[in-house]
C-alpha positions in Angstrom: -1.0 -7.0 -127.6 -1.6 -8.8 -124.4 -3.5 -12.7 -125.4 -6.3 -10.7 -123.4 -6.5 -8.0 -125.8 -6.2 -11.2 -128.9 -8.4 -13.1 -127.7 -10.9 -10.4 -127.8 -9.8 -9.8 -131.2 -10.5 -13.1 -132.0 -13.8 -13.6 -130.7 -15.7 -10.3 -132.0 -13.9 -10.3 -135.3 -15.8 -14.6 -135.1 -18.6 -13.2 -134.2 -19.3 -10.2 -136.4 -17.8 -13.0 -139.2 -21.2 -14.5 -138.2 -23.5 -11.9 -138.0 -23.9 -11.8 -141.7 -25.6 -14.6 -142.0 -29.3 -15.0 -142.8 -30.7 -11.9 -143.2 -28.3 -9.3 -144.7 -26.0 -7.5 -143.2 -27.4 -4.9 -141.0 -27.5 -0.8 -142.5 -27.4 -2.9 -146.6 -30.2 -3.3 -148.1 -30.8 -7.2 -147.5 -30.1 -5.9 -144.0 -32.3 -3.9 -141.1 -30.3 -0.9 -140.7 -31.0 1.4 -138.1 -30.9 5.8 -138.5 -32.3 6.8 -135.0 -34.9 5.5 -133.1 -37.8 7.5 -135.1 -37.1 4.6 -137.8 -38.2 1.3 -136.8 -36.5 -1.0 -139.0 -34.8 -2.9 -136.7 -36.5 -6.5 -135.2 -37.7 -6.0 -131.5 -35.6 -7.0 -128.6 -38.4 -6.6 -125.5 -37.6 -10.9 -125.8 -34.3 -10.9 -126.0 -33.4 -11.7 -121.9 -36.2 -14.0 -122.3 -34.1 -15.7 -125.3 -30.6 -15.5 -123.6 -32.2 -17.3 -120.3 -33.9 -20.1 -122.1 -30.6 -20.1 -124.7 -27.6 -20.2 -122.1 -26.3 -23.0 -120.6 -28.5 -23.7 -117.5 -24.5 -24.6 -115.6 -22.9 -21.4 -116.7 -25.0 -19.1 -114.2 -26.7 -17.9 -111.3 -28.0 -14.5 -112.2 -28.2 -13.2 -116.0 -28.5 -9.6 -116.8 -29.2 -9.0 -121.1 -28.3 -4.9 -121.6 -30.3 -3.3 -125.2 -30.0 -0.9 -127.3 -29.6 -0.3 -130.8 -26.2 -1.7 -131.6 -25.6 -4.0 -128.9 -26.6 -6.7 -127.0 -24.5 -7.5 -123.9 -25.1 -10.3 -121.5 -23.3 -10.6 -118.6 -23.8 -13.4 -115.9 -23.1 -14.1 -112.5 -20.6 -17.9 -112.2 -22.3 -20.2 -110.4 -19.5 -20.7 -108.1 -18.0 -18.5 -105.4 -14.0 -17.1 -105.1 -12.9 -13.4 -104.8 -9.8 -11.6 -105.7 -7.3 -13.1 -107.5 -9.5 -16.5 -107.8 -12.2 -14.7 -109.1 -10.3 -13.2 -111.6 -8.9 -16.5 -112.7 -11.7 -18.2 -112.7 -13.5 -15.3 -115.0 -11.0 -16.2 -117.6 -10.9 -19.8 -117.3 -15.0 -19.4 -118.4 -13.9 -16.7 -120.9 -11.3 -19.7 -122.3 -13.8 -23.0 -122.0 -16.9 -21.3 -123.5 -15.4 -19.6 -126.1 -16.4 -21.7 -129.4 -20.3 -21.6 -127.8 -20.8 -18.0 -126.8 -19.8 -17.0 -130.8 -22.5 -19.9 -131.5 -25.2 -18.3 -129.6 -24.1 -15.2 -130.6 -24.6 -16.1 -134.2 -28.2 -17.2 -133.6 -29.2 -13.8 -131.4 -27.4 -12.1 -133.9 -29.1 -13.1 -136.6 -33.0 -13.0 -134.5 -32.0 -9.9 -133.6 -29.3 -8.1 -136.1 -27.4 -6.9 -133.3 -23.8 -7.3 -131.8 -23.9 -9.3 -128.8 -21.1 -8.5 -126.9 -20.1 -10.9 -122.8 -19.1 -10.3 -118.9 -18.7 -12.4 -116.6 -19.1 -11.6 -112.7 -17.6 -13.1 -110.0 -17.6 -12.2 -106.1 -16.5 -8.5 -106.5 -14.5 -9.1 -109.9 -15.9 -8.6 -113.1 -14.5 -8.5 -116.9 -16.3 -7.7 -120.6 -14.8 -10.4 -122.5 -16.1 -8.0 -125.9 -18.3 -5.3 -126.4 -19.0 -2.5 -128.7 -17.7 1.3 -128.7 -19.7 2.8 -131.4 -18.6 6.1 -133.0 -20.8 8.7 -132.2 -20.8 12.1 -134.4 -22.6 15.1 -133.0 -22.0 19.4 -133.4 -21.1 20.9 -131.0 -21.1 25.1 -130.5 -18.3 26.7 -128.8 -19.7 26.6 -125.1 -20.6 23.3 -125.3 -17.0 22.9 -126.9 -15.3 24.8 -124.2 -17.0 22.5 -121.5 -14.9 19.5 -122.9 -12.1 22.0 -123.3 -12.4 22.5 -119.6 -12.1 18.9 -119.0 -9.1 18.2 -120.6 -7.6 21.3 -119.6 -7.9 20.1 -115.8 -7.1 16.4 -116.9 -9.8 14.7 -116.0 -10.0 13.7 -119.7 -7.6 13.0 -122.4 -9.6 14.3 -125.5 -12.9 16.3 -126.3 -13.9 12.6 -127.0 -13.0 11.2 -124.3 -15.0 14.2 -122.4 -17.8 13.6 -124.2 -18.0 10.1 -123.3 -17.0 11.4 -119.4 -20.0 13.9 -118.9 -23.1 11.0 -121.0 -21.7 8.6 -117.9 -22.0 11.5 -115.1 -25.8 12.5 -116.9 -26.4 8.3 -116.7 -25.2 8.1 -113.4 -27.3 11.0 -112.5 -30.3 10.5 -114.5 -31.3 7.4 -114.3 -35.4 7.8 -113.4 -35.7 10.2 -116.0 -33.6 8.1 -118.5 -36.0 4.9 -117.5 -39.6 7.4 -118.1 -38.0 8.0 -121.2 -37.1 4.9 -122.9 -40.0 3.5 -121.8 -42.3 6.8 -123.5 -40.1 5.8 -126.6 -41.0 1.7 -126.4 -45.0 3.2 -126.3 -44.4 4.9 -129.1 -42.2 2.2 -130.6 -45.2 0.4 -130.1 -48.1 2.6 -131.1 -46.2 3.5 -134.6 -46.1 -0.8 -135.4 -49.8 -0.7 -133.5 -50.2 1.8 -136.7 -51.6 0.6 -140.4 -48.7 0.0 -143.1 -48.5 2.4 -145.5 
């Protein structure tokens, strides 16, 4: 295991330990688990980007991008300095090491507020790195025609396994259907809003 891999494992473990404080574990009776988007029992995270912009030290980033899904809040910032190539990679590594303790503290606050794991990344020039991130397993059942698509990708060397082929296919759809996916997310958000405004049973 490399030093970066060890650091990422340790950092993720430390953040996860803080995740269960306060409201209870996600998915447990004391927490706010979520089985599907139609089960609206996770706290809303519409204001997550604003919260992080207000909570992060102003000296860290010149720009911040916050992406949210059901399991994770990914915070990727552009470092407020200039560098390229190996120098940029070195400065990203230094930033990661120097800010680890404070990022864990901020992540624990956000995880208590939003009941999602917080992951971090940084960019500088053309370089970028994700420090910690969630690779959430997704179970699915496929019929033979769909399995054959995955097997073709594996046999052609595009993917190492069916799971890799499925992940590759999802990335491909995401790259070529951004507008449609954006409209779908907006429609889902409107449904969630209407549900939250409705009467409580």
